[in-house]
C-alpha positions, 0 to 999 in steps of 0.5 A: 912891207908896204900894206903894212906901213900903208896902214900904220899911216892910216892909222896916224894920219886918222890922229891927225884929221881928228885933231885938225876937224877941230881947228877945221871948225872953228875956223869954218864957223868963226874965222879964228886960226885957234893956235893954242889947239895943240895946247888944248891937245897936250892938256886933253893928255894929260887929263887922260894920263892923270885919272889913269894913275892918281885917280885910278881910272879904267882907260874907258872913262878917263878917256870919257873924262879927258875928252870933256876936260879939254874940251872946259880948256877950249870953252875957257879959251874962248870966254878969257882970250877970243871973247874979250876980243869979239866986244872991241872987235879986235882984227884977225891978227890980234887973234892969233896973237892971243892964241899964241900966248894962251898956247904959252901959257897952258904950256907953262903950266904943264911944263910946272906941273910935269917939271918937264918931264915925258910921263907913260901910261903904267904897262899893260893899260891897254891889251897887246893883241895882234892879228896876222893878216896876208902882208901885215899884222894889225893891232888892237889897239890900231883897230880901235883906234881906226873905229874910234876915229870913224865913229868922231867923224862920224857924230861931227857930220852928225851934229852940223848936218842933221841936228838943230844946233848944226843948223843953227852954227852953221848959219853962224858960220855964213853971217851972224847977224842975219842969223843973229834976225833969225833967233840964232843965240851966237852964244850958244853956237860959239860954246858948242863948236869951241866945246866940240873942237876942245872934245876932239883935240882931247880924243886925238891927245888920249889916242895918241899918248897912249899908242906911243906911251908919250906925254909932254909938254910940248907934244902939241907943237907938233902936230899943230905944224902936220895940222895945218898942212892938212887943213890947208890941203883939204880946203879950210871949212872942209870937214870930209877935205880935213880927214881925206888930208888927215889921212895923206899925210900921215900915209905920205909922212909913214911912208918918207920915214921907212923908206927914205929918211926919218929926217926928211919926212917934214920936209917932203909934206912941207914940200908937197904943200908948196906944190899943191898950193902951187897948183890948187890954192884953196887946197887939193880937196876943195872941191870935193863934197863941198856941201860938208863945208862948215861955211 
C-alpha cells in the first residue's frame, strides 16, 4: 500500500515539477512572477482537448499542438502585458497586478468558450493497461507520464546549460545591460524563455487533464498554489530544486490524502512551507546543485 502511494505521489509530483519549471524559468531569468502561468496551463489542456475532439487528431499530435499553442499564449502574454511594462520601466508590483489581470481575462475567455462546463477526453484516448509489480500496480499511463516528464526536464537542462541560446539567456538573467554589450539580443531571449515556459505549462496541462480526465477553466488555480510552494522550497531560480521540491510535495500530498485526510492535504503542504521558511528562508533545496540555477 505504501509503495503504491509513493508511486502515485511521484507521478503527481512530476507534473507539479513540470508546471513549476515554467514559473522558475521566467522568474529566474527576468524576475517576473507570472501569475497568469496557471491560465497558460489551462489553455494548453483546452487546446489538446479540442485538437482531439474537434480536430480528430491522435493524442500524440494533439499533445504537440497543445504544447506549441500554450507556448504561443505565453509569448502573447509577454508581448501584450510584460513588454509594455518593461518599456515604461514598470516595477515588480505593477507586473504582478498586470499578470493577475491577464490571468482573469484568459480564464473568462475559457469560461465563455466552454460555458463553464467540465470537459472530458473521449474514453479510450489512452490505452488502459496495468502492470503488477511487488507491492504496487503501475499503469502504462503513469509510465508514460514519468518518462515524458524526465525527457522534458533533461531537454530543458540541455537547452539552458549546453546551447548558445541557453548561455545567452543565463547572461541576460545575470545582467541584461552587460549581456547587450556582449552582443546578446534580449528580445530573442525573452521570446525563447516565455515560449519554453508556456510549452512546459501546456505539457503539464494536457498530462493532468488526461490523468484525471477533467478539463475546466479553473484547473490552473489549484496547481498555481502548489507551484508557489514548489518554487519557494526548491529555491527561486533553481531548476533541479524545482524538480526535487515538486516530487516531495506530490508525495506529501498523496500520503496525507491516503493516510490522514483529503481536506488536510493542502494544510499539511503549506504548514511544511512555513516551517521550512523559518529554517531555510531561501528554500530547502537552495544550496543543492547551484550550478543548475537559471541565474
